[in-house]
N, C-alpha and C positions, 0 to 999 in steps of 0.2 A: 434323391430324397424318398421317393416312393419305395425303393428297395429297403431302406432303413426302417421305414414304417412297417412294411410287411414282415421283415425279419424280427422286429421287436414284438409285434403282435403274435407272430408264429411262436416265439420263444415262451410265451405265456398262454398259448391257445387252450390248453386244458383248463386253466383257471378261468379264462374268459368264457369258455364253453358253459361254465356253471351259471353265468349271468347273461348269456347271449340273447335270450328271448326278452330281456327287459333292459337292453342297452343299445346305445348308438355311438358310433364314432362321429364326433362333430368338429367344427373348427377347421383350421388349416389342414389337418391330416385328412379330413373328409374331402376337402377340395382336391388335395393331391391324389387321393385314391379315386377321385372322379375324373382324373386326367386333366385337371385344371392347373395351368402353370402359374404358381404364385411364389416360387422361390423356396427357401428353406423354412423349416419350423423346428423348434427345439423339443417339442413334446407332442404327445397324442392325447387328445381330450376325449374322455368317455363319459357320456351322460347315461346315468342309470338310476335305479331306485335307491332309497336309503339302505334297504336290505342288500342290494347288489353291491353297494360300496362297502358295507360291513363284510360281506363275503370276500371281496378282494383284499380288504385290509387284513383279513385272517390268512388267506391263501398266499398272498404275496408279501407278507410282513418282512421277509428277509430283504426286500428292496425298498421298504417304506421309509420315508423321511419321518423323523420323530415329531418335529414341530414345523411343518411346512409354512412358509410365509405366503400369504395370499394378497392379491391386489384387488382393489375395487370392492371391498367388503360393503361399501355403501350401495353397490349396484347388484351384487350377487351374494347368495348364501346357499350352502349345501353341506352335505356330509362329505367333506373334501379329504382327499388323500393324494399324495404324490409318491410315485415309485420311481426310483433311480435305477433304470436298467442299463446294461452296458452301452447300447447304441444311442438311446434317447429315453427321456422320461415319459411316464404315463401319468396323466392327471385325471382323477376320477371325481365326478361330481354327482353325488347321490341326492336325488330329490331337489335338483337345482331350481332355485327361484330367482326372479329378477324384480328389482324394485322399480315399479312404473306407476305413474299417476297416483302416488301417495300410498301404495300398498304393495305387498309381496305377492307375486303371481307365479304359478308354476310354469316352467319351461317345458313344453311338450313338442314332440316330433309328430307331425300329421301325415307325412308322406315320405317313404323311404324305399330303398332297394337293398337287396341282400348281396353280399360278396363272400366268397370263401377264402379264408386265410388259415393256413395250417390245417388243423383238424376241426375247425369251427366255422360256422357261418355267422358273419357279423352284419350289422345293419348300418347304413349311412343314409343321411337325408338326400332326397333328390336335389338336383341343382336348384330348382325353383324353391324348394323348402330351405335349402341353405341360404338363399337370398332372403327369405322371410326371417330366418333366425338372425342373420346379420343386421337386418333392418331393426328388429326388436332390440338387439344389443346396443346398436347405435353409437358405438365408440368410433374414434377416428380410424383405427385400423379396420373396423368393420365396414365403414363407408368406402375405404380404399379397395377392399376385397369385393364389395358389391360392383364397383366399376369393372373389375377384372371378370366377374361372373357374367356381366352383361354380354360379353363376347361368346358365352357358352349357352345362352338361353335361346 
């Protein structure tokens, strides 16, 4: 799975390079890139700014779904786009917010490390930061991943 993630990111590394300083790989792909064994994932989640999402929607429009279906609109909102690349999808969330305690709150990454893929340097949350994000998200799948992460902390 890690190989597919790296190949997919490498195939669009020049486009990602345009937003690398304002973006993070999150979710299952970040865990896999951190050498955490969680099984397979069908997509790569990228957290970026609203402007970063707009840039990718322009530069990767040949892969973009025209009307992507989103789940959990009552929990998350963002400038969302899904790109169908040959090996796996990339989902981009620009200005991601989560609905907690009666209001929308921005999702921020506080601690990260850099990795080189293709011709770009990307950022992924540290394992401890990934645990914080999963706790914030709080879904069943997030709680299961927290249990896996505990072996790596």
